[in-house]
C-alpha positions as CSV (number, residue, x, y, z in Angstrom):
1,X,-137.9,3.4,57.3
2,X,-136.6,-0.3,57.7
3,X,-139.1,-2.6,57.2
4,X,-138.7,-6.5,58.6
5,X,-140.6,-9.4,59.4
6,X,-141.5,-9.9,62.9
7,X,-143.2,-13.1,63.0
8,X,-140.2,-15.4,64.1
9,X,-138.8,-13.5,66.6
10,X,-139.9,-10.6,69.2
11,X,-139.1,-6.9,68.8
12,X,-136.0,-7.2,71.3
13,X,-134.9,-10.4,69.9
14,X,-134.7,-8.7,66.5
15,X,-133.0,-5.7,67.8
16,X,-130.2,-7.7,69.6
17,X,-129.8,-9.9,66.2
18,X,-129.1,-6.5,64.4
19,X,-126.8,-5.3,67.0
20,X,-125.0,-8.3,67.2
21,X,-124.4,-8.0,63.3
22,X,-123.2,-4.5,64.0
23,X,-126.0,-3.2,61.8
24,X,-127.8,0.3,62.3
25,X,-129.6,0.2,65.1
26,X,-132.3,2.7,66.4
27,X,-133.0,3.3,69.7
28,X,-136.1,1.9,69.3
29,X,-136.6,0.8,73.1
30,X,-136.7,4.2,74.0
31,X,-139.2,5.5,71.6
32,X,-141.2,2.1,71.0
33,X,-142.1,0.6,67.6
34,X,-145.2,1.7,65.2
35,X,-146.8,-1.6,64.5
36,X,-148.4,-1.6,60.8
37,X,-152.0,-2.4,61.0
38,X,-152.2,-3.0,57.2
39,X,-153.5,-6.8,56.2
40,X,-151.0,-6.5,53.3
41,X,-148.0,-6.3,55.7
42,X,-149.2,-8.5,58.4
43,X,-146.3,-9.7,60.2
44,X,-144.1,-6.8,59.5
45,X,-143.4,-3.8,61.7
46,X,-141.8,-0.7,60.6
47,X,-139.2,1.6,62.3
48,X,-139.8,5.4,61.5
49,X,-136.3,7.6,61.6
50,X,-138.3,10.4,62.3
51,X,-139.6,8.8,65.6
52,X,-135.9,8.6,67.0
53,X,-134.0,11.5,68.6
54,X,-130.9,9.9,67.0
55,X,-129.9,6.7,65.1
56,X,-126.8,4.6,66.1
57,X,-124.7,2.3,64.0
58,X,-121.9,-0.1,65.5
59,X,-118.1,0.3,64.0
60,X,-116.0,-2.5,64.0
61,X,-113.1,-3.9,62.1
62,X,-111.1,-1.8,59.8
63,X,-112.5,1.9,59.9
64,X,-109.8,3.6,57.7
65,X,-106.4,2.6,55.9
66,X,-104.1,1.2,58.7
67,X,-106.5,1.7,61.6
68,X,-109.3,-1.0,63.1
69,X,-111.7,-1.1,66.1
70,X,-111.1,-4.1,67.9
71,X,-114.4,-3.9,69.4
72,X,-117.8,-2.5,68.7
73,X,-117.8,1.2,69.3
74,X,-121.6,2.7,69.2
75,X,-121.7,6.1,67.1
76,X,-125.0,8.1,67.1
77,X,-126.1,10.4,64.2
78,X,-128.4,13.2,64.0
79,X,-129.6,15.8,61.4
80,X,-129.0,19.1,63.2
81,X,-131.4,22.1,62.4
82,X,-129.2,23.3,59.5
83,X,-129.4,20.0,57.8
84,X,-126.1,18.5,58.5
85,X,-125.6,15.2,60.0
86,X,-123.6,14.8,63.2
87,X,-121.9,11.5,64.3
88,X,-120.8,11.2,67.8
89,X,-120.1,8.6,70.5
90,X,-120.2,8.5,74.1
91,X,-117.2,7.2,75.0
92,X,-114.3,9.6,73.6
93,X,-117.0,12.4,72.9
94,X,-115.7,12.9,69.4
95,X,-117.8,13.8,66.6
96,X,-117.9,14.4,63.2
97,X,-119.9,16.3,60.8
98,X,-121.0,16.5,56.8
99,X,-123.7,17.1,54.4
100,X,-124.5,13.3,53.9
101,X,-124.4,10.6,56.6
102,X,-121.4,9.1,54.7
103,X,-119.2,12.5,54.7
104,X,-120.1,12.8,58.9
105,X,-118.9,9.2,59.5
106,X,-115.6,9.9,57.6
107,X,-115.0,13.0,59.5
108,X,-116.2,11.2,62.8
109,X,-113.3,8.5,61.8
110,X,-110.6,11.2,61.0
111,X,-111.4,12.9,64.4
112,X,-111.4,9.6,66.4
113,X,-107.8,8.9,64.9
114,X,-106.4,12.4,65.2
115,X,-107.6,12.1,68.9
116,X,-105.9,8.7,69.5
117,X,-102.8,10.2,67.8
118,X,-102.7,13.4,70.1
119,X,-103.4,11.4,73.3
120,X,-100.5,9.0,72.0
121,X,-97.9,11.5,71.8
122,X,-98.9,13.6,75.1
123,X,-99.6,10.1,77.3
124,X,-95.8,9.5,78.1
125,X,-95.3,12.8,79.4
126,X,-98.6,13.1,81.2
127,X,-100.6,12.4,84.4
128,X,-102.2,9.1,85.0
129,X,-105.6,10.4,84.0
130,X,-104.0,11.0,80.4
131,X,-102.4,7.7,80.4
132,X,-105.4,5.6,81.4
133,X,-107.4,7.6,78.5
134,X,-104.8,5.9,76.0
135,X,-105.5,2.7,77.5
136,X,-109.0,3.1,77.1
137,X,-108.7,4.5,73.3
138,X,-106.4,1.7,72.7
139,X,-108.9,-1.1,73.9
140,X,-110.9,0.2,71.1
141,X,-108.7,1.6,68.3
142,X,-105.6,0.1,67.1
143,X,-103.3,0.5,64.1
144,X,-103.3,-2.4,62.0
145,X,-100.1,-4.6,62.8
146,X,-99.7,-3.6,66.3
């Protein structure tokens, strides 16, 4: 549960500010917010993770040794019926899984880098679609120093 002060800005402004800083962002607009009707917590609202089918986080900057995301990439995470966490994106359709959110995030990053390396090796000998996919990957993910 995340609690934040809502006196100074609307909920939408607050969500946009969170997204701009690359912090965890729940899909609040889809599910709505639960307003707290407690006099001791006046001016605050709460976002309950259980209210959302998935939660998202923007990744940017160095994500692994030697690799960086040069623009924000939204990854979603959710808990499956077995209790494992799944991280995935809607752009490259890559996923990672783990017993904790940290394990799932690390697995996702490894999978994304491996996917990049596979496409980069095949692109020079492949069709235009594969070359375009590599271009799309490169618009997000780069080796540091390139």
